[in-house]
C-alpha positions, -999 to +999 in steps of 0.1 A: +127+194+124+101+202+151+065+193+142+048+224+127+016+222+148-005+251+160-035+249+184-059+279+184-081+281+215-109+307+217-132+321+244-161+337+225-196+349+236-211+363+204-188+347+178-162+374+171-134+356+188-144+323+173-145+339+138-110+353+144-097+319+157-110+303+125-093+329+104-060+322+122-066+285+115-071+292+077-039+314+076-020+286+094-031+261+067-019+284+040+015+283+057+013+244+059+010+242+096-012+214+111-038+234+129-067+227+153-093+253+164-113+246+195-133+264+222-113+267+255-138+246+275-140+219+248-103+213+250-088+189+276-065+213+295-042+186+308-029+182+272-016+217+271+018+205+284+022+186+251+014+216+228+044+233+212+025+264+199-008+278+211-027+310+201-054+321+226-081+344+212-103+357+240-132+382+242-150+395+273-186+397+281-208+417+305-186+437+329-153+423+317-162+387+325-148+356+307-171+342+280-192+311+290-171+287+268-139+295+287-151+298+324-139+264+334-105+269+317-102+303+335-109+286+369-083+259+361-056+285+354-061+300+388-058+267+407-032+272+435-019+236+429-008+245+394+030+247+392+043+280+379+065+261+354+037+238+341+038+254+306+074+265+304+079+245+271+049+260+253+052+290+230+020+310+229+004+342+218-027+360+232-052+381+213-077+400+235-108+414+216-129+432+242-167+426+235-191+431+207-195+469+215-160+474+200-169+485+164-137+476+145-113+450+160-099+444+125-078+475+128-059+458+156-061+422+143-045+427+109-012+442+119-010+418+150-015+388+127+012+400+102+036+403+131+026+369+145+032+350+113+067+366+110+075+353+145+060+318+139+078+313+106+111+323+123+105+296+149+091+270+124+103+278+089+086+265+058+102+234+043+122+244+012+098+223-010+067+243+000+054+278-007+027+298+012-006+291-005-016+324-020-048+344-013-061+337-048-065+300-041-096+288-021-088+263+007-108+230+007-141+229+026-144+214+061-170+189+049-184+174+017-221+166+011-231+132-001-267+134-012-288+103-008-310+087-035-347+088-029-348+051-023-320+051+002-343+035+028-358+049+061-338+077+078-324+071+112-346+085+140-327+106+165-324+086+197-343+099+228-316+106+253-319+094+289-292+118+300-301+151+318-310+177+291-280+195+277-269+214+246-264+181+228-296+166+241-321+194+248-356+187+262-385+193+238-406+214+261-443+222+255-450+259+257-478+262+283-485+300+281-473+330+262-487+362+278-480+398+269-472+417+301-469+452+286-498+474+276-507+471+239-499+508+236-464+503+250-435+505+225-421+472+237-437+438+236-426+418+267-439+383+273-441+361+304-437+326+288-442+294+307-427+260+296-439+226+308-408+205+318-427+175+332-406+144+328-374+162+320-357+155+353-343+191+352-336+208+385-328+245+390-325+271+417-331+309+418-303+325+398-300+297+372-306+302+335-325+283+308-308+279+274-331+279+244-322+267+209-341+288+184-348+282+147-352+302+116-385+315+103-401+292+076-403+320+050-365+327+055-357+290+052-377+288+019-360+320+005-325+307+014-331+274-004-345+292-035-315+316-036-290+287-034-311+264-056-313+238-028-341+212-026-352+214+011-365+178+009-331+163-001-312+143+025-274+141+028-246+126+048-216+148+058-181+136+053-151+155+068-124+165+043-097+157+069-101+125+090-094+144+123-122+169+118-152+160+140-186+161+124-210+189+137-223+175+170-258+191+167-268+176+134-284+142+127-268+119+102-284+116+076-299+151+076-324+170+054-315+203+038-346+218+054-334+207+089-299+220+082-312+255+072-340+258+098-322+243+128-285+249+122-273+276+099-276+311+113-289+329+082-302+358+103-268+367+119-248+397+107-220+382+086-184+388+094-154+397+072-145+361+066-179+355+050-172+381+023-137+368+017-149+332+011-179+343-010-156+363-033-139+330-045-173+317-059-184+348-077-188+345-115-198+382-117-170+407-119-189+436-102-201+414-073-166+398-069-149+432-068-173+444-041-169+412-020-131+416-023-133+452-012-154+442+019-129+415+028-098+438+025-082+457+053-089+490+035-126+481+031-135+476+067-152+510+072-174+504+042-182+469+054-191+483+088-214+509+072-230+482+049-233+454+073-228+461+110-243+495+115-277+486+099-275+450+112-279+435+077-284+397+079-265+370+060-297+362+041-301+399+031-265+400+019-270+368-002-300+386-018-278+416-026-253+393-045-276+371-065-251+359-092-226+348-065-252+333-042-265+308-068-229+297-075-221+288-039-210+251-037-231+235-009-199+219+005-188+254+017-220+261+037-203+251+070-173+274+063-195+303+053-223+304+079-220+297+117-244+276+136-274+291+154-262+297+190-285+289+220-298+319+239-297+323+276-326+336+297-327+342+335-353+318+349-381+339+364-398+312+385-390+289+413-394+251+412-407+253+448-435+276+438-442+262+403-431+225+401-425+212+365-426+247+351-400+272+339-410+308+332-390+336+315-396+373+310-389+379+273-385+413+256-392+408+219-363+424+201-374+446+172-359+479+161-355+501+130-323+508+111-320+526+078-331+493+062-367+493+053-375+460+071-374+462+109-346+442+126-359+412+147-342+391+173-341+355+161-350+338+193-374+363+208-394+366+175-396+328+172-408+323+208-433+352+205-447+336+173-455+303+190-491+295+200-494+275+232-528+263+220-510+244+193-497+212+209-469+211+183-452+243+198-422+225+212-391+244+224-357+227+228-342+238+261-320+229+291-308+246+323-274+258+334-261+270+367-263+308+368-238+333+382-260+345+411-262+326+444-288+336+470-281+333+508-288+299+524-292+315+558-329+323+564-319+354+584-298+370+557-317+398+539-314+401+501-315+435+484-324+430+448-321+457+421-338+447+389-350+474+364-370+462+334-366+425+325-336+424+349-362+416+376-366+381+362-341+363+384-354+382+414-389+369+408-375+334+410-355+343+442-385+360+459-408+330+450-382+306+464-375+326+495-412+331+503-418+293+501-387+287+524-400+313+549-370+336+544-377+372+554-358+403+544-368+404+507-362+439+494-368+448+457-359+479+438-378+478+405-378+503+377-397+507+344-411+535+323-447+538+334-468+521+362-497+516+337-477+501+309-447+480+319-449+473+356-442+435+354-458+412+379-474+442+397-503+422+413-478+395+425-455+421+442-484+440+457-498+408+473-465+399+488-461+435+502-497+432+517-486+399+534-455+415+548-431+392+527-416+419+505-403+455+508-408+471+474-394+504+459-405+514+424-391+539+400-414+549+371-391+570+350-416+586+326-446+591+351-433+625+360-414+654+344-382+646+363-369+611+353-366+587+383-345+556+382-337+528+407-305+545+417-325+575+429-347+552+451-316+536+466-303+571+476-337+581+490-338+549+511-301+551+522-308+545+559-326+512+553-300+501+527-271+508+551-289+491+580-295+460+560-259+459+547-240+469+578-262+453+606-281+427+587-252+413+566-275+417+536-264+405+501-269+429+472-280+417+437-281+436+405-294+425+371-303+443+339-290+462+309-252+468+309-252+503+295-253+531+321-274+514+348-247+492+366-224+522+370-252+544+382-263+518+408-227+514+420-224+552+425-257+552+444-245+524+468-212+542+474-232+574+482-251+553+508-219+540+523-205+575+526-236+594+538-249+567+563-217+548+571-194+578+573-169+563+549-146+584+527-149+581+489-120+557+487-133+537+517-167+534+500-150+522+468-131+496+488-162+486+508-181+478+476-151+460+462-150+439+494-187+431+491-180+420+455-150+398+465-170+381+492-199+375+469-222+398+489-225+420+458-234+401+427-242+415+393-255+399+361-257+424+332-261+420+294-257+443+264 
């Protein structure tokens, strides 16, 4: 009988696809399949030819782009040298999930999975001696905790890595400055934050991103430990339940409970359906258990969305709402219940050529109201905003990654940069870099609400304009009765834009919020191509598509 093995590979940006992949892994174990769940870029693609059965679970990000943890895999698939018959012996299934703006993928996932298991069990029937493990039985945890005695000797110090800083070995950077760049009366707190990266060996160019590993607030760590009756000072070793399960790569061994909760467990994320399902097994309280079971059922998804996703209720707040269950959670299941804190990506807003040994970011502090009494706060932005550069202990773990935007190497090629709000960050890096390199043809379209309140880097831009090194167009949407945005300024300056693109071979760059802005800017560019270039609507569409294909139009947007 063929080996009953399933490999589940996921491409996930915000965790939805990863959570779904883990769910498929659990359901596979209930059907006695051997199952591995891995991120697409963590898996050695060459081994795919040996896999009998693979499930791909993929989300999208930005404007339908592949998530970061499957970009290399995606490139590999499109290699011309790859034979069309390479994977002809592999059975596979694909589940596409869109992005986090889709409110209820479960309505699609549940029937799809039911159908999937029917097909898989037809291909690989259960041995006659085995039954499917029922939903009333909890599966074993991934890891078990072995707590150490107080006199267990000195703890191992984490080795200082000599490698280039990376997710596994971030650089502990000193925060050099943390300056608010919006008026105190402005509704949004935006910071220009500078990190000292002297001695890190990191190199970056305009368009690259800095990855930052945030941590939980001390008061939330304390509350979590109290709710689960955990001693934050206790140390433990982790042991995998199955020998082929790797230990979490980002945790020291041994580890303190305090380090686990503050640096690793994402207690401020909005919990997913699987969290409620697992929690229900531990509940000694009938009312709480019934509610948890309802939230994890297919019928209860609308109620779960209203309770959890719509108001953005955090894992910690949910644990507070189910106190009898929370104090009964076995610590061995913490890794199954709560995902790890993900690093956050920020466009680098400075150039190494202009500011050696420094990295600057433009950070909007995330805070908003829902129907919950306590405002919602972004984990990373709130943590960074709270750090005081005067305190030498303010160290931030970070590393740099290649970004999606590449700026022209030819000094004569103009760059048209469209960056409303904090979308201007990568263009500040590009303009600084291009000015040092003596590159002319720097054209920036910047938009914000009011000149007096959120005109980021105003003095810097105006000085470059005065020196003839920058052409600047600004759109202050709330400074007059009629709202004016960057797309309006593009249309008003259609002759210059068309000349730069058609005669100057200019590259166009766009960065900012992914809601309506990218589409509005694309429409404005097509208007320019029609009115100044004499193209028809379909020709203008194709012209923009050609610019995109040849990397003369590059966009980086986020939701």
